[in-house]
C-alpha positions as CSV (number, residue, x, y, z in Angstrom):
1,X,-7.4,14.0,-9.9
2,X,-5.5,13.9,-6.6
3,X,-5.0,10.9,-4.4
4,X,-7.2,10.6,-1.4
5,X,-4.9,11.2,1.5
6,X,-7.5,11.5,4.3
7,X,-8.8,8.4,6.0
8,X,-10.9,6.5,3.5
9,X,-11.3,3.0,4.9
10,X,-14.7,2.1,6.3
11,X,-13.1,0.0,9.0
12,X,-9.4,0.7,9.2
13,X,-8.8,-1.7,12.2
14,X,-10.3,-4.6,10.2
15,X,-8.3,-3.6,7.1
16,X,-5.1,-3.6,9.2
17,X,-6.0,-6.9,10.9
18,X,-6.6,-8.4,7.4
19,X,-3.2,-7.2,6.3
20,X,-1.5,-8.7,9.4
21,X,-3.4,-12.0,9.0
22,X,-2.2,-12.2,5.4
23,X,1.4,-12.1,6.7
24,X,0.8,-14.6,9.5
25,X,3.2,-17.6,9.3
26,X,5.4,-16.0,6.6
27,X,9.1,-15.6,6.9
28,X,10.5,-12.1,6.6
29,X,11.5,-12.8,3.0
30,X,8.1,-14.2,2.2
31,X,6.4,-11.1,3.8
32,X,8.6,-8.8,1.8
33,X,7.7,-10.7,-1.4
34,X,4.0,-10.5,-0.4
35,X,4.3,-6.7,0.1
36,X,6.0,-6.3,-3.3
37,X,3.2,-8.3,-5.0
38,X,0.6,-6.2,-3.2
39,X,2.2,-3.0,-4.3
40,X,2.4,-4.2,-7.9
41,X,-1.3,-5.2,-7.9
42,X,-2.3,-1.8,-6.5
43,X,0.0,0.0,-8.9
44,X,-1.7,-1.8,-11.8
45,X,-5.1,-0.9,-10.4
46,X,-4.1,2.8,-10.1
47,X,-2.5,3.0,-13.5
48,X,0.6,5.0,-14.6
49,X,-1.0,8.5,-14.7
50,X,-0.4,11.5,-12.5
51,X,-1.9,9.7,-9.5
52,X,0.9,7.1,-9.7
53,X,3.5,9.8,-9.7
54,X,1.8,11.5,-6.8
55,X,1.7,8.2,-4.8
56,X,5.4,7.7,-5.4
57,X,6.1,11.3,-4.2
58,X,4.0,10.9,-1.1
59,X,5.6,7.6,-0.2
60,X,9.1,9.0,-0.6
61,X,8.2,12.1,1.5
62,X,6.8,9.9,4.2
63,X,10.0,7.9,4.3
64,X,12.1,11.0,4.7
65,X,10.0,12.3,7.6
């Protein structure tokens, strides 16, 4: 199974607004910690199979672009 890399949010603007709202009032360090916790929660949901390896690869490639 491959990761879904095409748009897959019913309301991407609302999802982004919710993400921003979650960070509201946090210091930079607190926001980084929140992001780390969010990544760990989503990693746990995804599991450690081939999809996880693919997600790491896609994220790294996006950082290099």
